[in-house]
N, C-alpha and C positions, 0 to 999 in steps of 0.2 A: 695464478688461480685459474681453475679449469671452470668452463661454462658447463653449466649441467642443461639438461632438455627443457626444464620449466624456464630458466631464464631465456633461453634463445625463443621460445615461443611467446614469453611476455614482452620481448622486445620487437617482434614482430608486428608493423603496424596494422595488419588487416586483423589479426588475433585480438590486438588491443581495441579496434574499432568495433570488432563482432561484440567483444564484453561491454564496451559502453552501451551498443545498441539493445543489448540483452538488459542491462541494468535498467536503461530508459523504458524499455517495453514494459517490464515487471512493475515498475513504479507506475507507469500509466495504468497498467491492468488493476494494480493496488488502489489509486485514486478513483477509479472508474467502478469497482466494486464497492467501494466506501460511500460514493456517491449515491450508487443503486440503494445500498444499505441503509443510508440516511432517509432518503425519499421514502423507503417503504415503513420505516419507521416512524417518522413525522405522517404519514398518512395514516398509520395504526393509531398515533397518539391524537391526531386531530377530532374533536368533538368529544373526548372522553372526558365526564365530569367526575371527580371525586365526591362520592357519598359521606359527608361529615369530614371531622378533623383528623390526620394522619399524623399522629407524633413521629418524629425523627426524620420526616421527608425534608428533600431538598426545598430551599425556599428560593 
């Protein structure tokens, strides 16, 4: 079976390490963005009072 260019690059340890680092960086960026988004959402939500009963609202 002949090796293709993709399988050679995927077996390259440097390429594999860089891909793992890229995935880790993307996950860390997503977690950071999500934490920021939640902090903004909770800050906006803090202190708001519903006026009257809201049917169908989450309990």
